[in-house]
C-alpha positions, 0 to 999 in steps of 0.5 A: 077593146084590147085585141090579141094584137095588142095583147102580144105587144103589151107581153112584149113591152112587160118582157122588156121592162123586166129584162131592163129591171133585171140588168139595172139590179145587176148593174146595181149589184156590181157597183155595190160589190165593187164599192165595198170591195174598193172600201175593204181594201182602202181600210186594209191598206190604211190598217197596214200603214197604222200598223207599220207606223206603231211597229216603226216608232217602237223600235226607235228609242228616244232616249238613245238620241235625247243622250246624243242631243244632250252631248251637243248642246248647240249655242251660236258660238260652237254650231260652226265649229261643230259641223265643220268637224262632219260629226254625223253622230251629231246630225243623226236625230235630226236626220231622223226626224227627216225621215219620219217627216218625209215618211208622213208627207209621202203617206207611208207613215200615219201622221196621227201616230207619229204625233202621239208616239213621238210627238214630243221628241221630234219637237225637242229635236226642233227646238234643239237643232233649229239654230244647226238647221239654219246653218247647214242651209248656209253650208250647203246653199240648200234653203230646202234642207229639212223642210219637210221637218220643219213644215210638219213641226210647224203644222202641229204647232199652229193646230195646237194654237187652234186647239188651245184658242178654241179651249178658251172660248 
């Protein structure tokens, strides 16, 4: 048999439970709002980064650099001679590629967009300037010179090989 006293206790218990449920609901709503807001900010940042990368790529005219690269055909015989002239124009494509690789590494530039828009250009710089990179490292006594660029191209080569292996099977 339920007495008046136990009925008040029951009502008090229901009141406490409803307050607890309302508190949990509010907490859930705040958490949901925070998560959706955070995801929206991340999406906006990623969109801005991709837009910036695209605009950066559009400003670069690979043909300007390719003509410079073709002017300086490097062979082991003339690399040291060419580097001793302090010809900064000769190293411009390599310096540009290194800046791009650093931008990708620290997350300012989007690697997928860079690879699609400038991948073959950067790969050709790496191929043509490989010996120059080695000689510059020896000259400056810095084994890390151009390492970001080298790591980027080597990573692309590894993924390219993995894709080719998967397509064969």
